[in-house]
N, C-alpha and C positions, 0 to 999 in steps of 0.2 A: 444463339451465339455460342460458337465453340470457344474452348479455353484459349486456343491460340489467337482468335479475333479479340477476345477480352484483353489479353495481355497487350497486344498490338494497340488496341484503343487506349489502354492506360498509358503506355509509353508515349503515345502522341500527346495525351492530356498533361502528363507531367512535364514534357518539354515546353509547354506553353503556360503552366500553372503559375499564379502568383505565390508571394511568400506565405500568406495566410493559409492558402490551400494546401501547399506543401507541408507547412506545420501540422496541420490536421492529419494528413497522410502519414506524417512521421509519428505522430502520436498513436495512430492506429497501429502502425508496425511495431512501435515499442511496446504497446499493450499486449499484442499477439506474441511478441517474444518473451515476455514476462509473466504470461498467464499462468504458468505452472510454479511461479515463485510466490511465496507467500508475501502479502503487503507488509507484514511485520517481520523484521529481521530475527533470525534464530538467536542472536545474543540476547534479545530481550526476553525470550522464553527461558533462556538459561538463568537470567538474573531473577526471573519470577520463581523458578524452582529453588534457587538458592535462598531466597527470601522465605518461602514457604517452609523449608527445611528448618531455617533459624526460629520461624515462628512456632512450628511443631515442638522444637526442642525447648522453647520457652526463653530462647536468647534474645528475643526483640518483643517490643511492646505493641499491642494493637488496641483499637478503639471501636466501639459500636458506631453505626451511622449516626445515631442520635446524639452521641458525644461529639463526633466530628462536626456536625451540623450546628450544634449549641456553640462550640468554640468559634465557628466561623461567623455565626450571626453576632456573637458578642465582641467581635473586633471592630 
């Protein structure tokens, strides 16, 4: 099947597809359009960097995993 035949076949299929099928196709298109974009927004990484800097400067507190777990289990 040539690319032209495939495109024509898909066009005919889309014209008669139901809503569920069109939603699936739309999700595929959206996924392809966003594949170069990270799933996590850039502002999140910026916030992590800020928090790390505050931690390294001693401006924030931190806890060990054991302490966090103990606090959680004691609630």
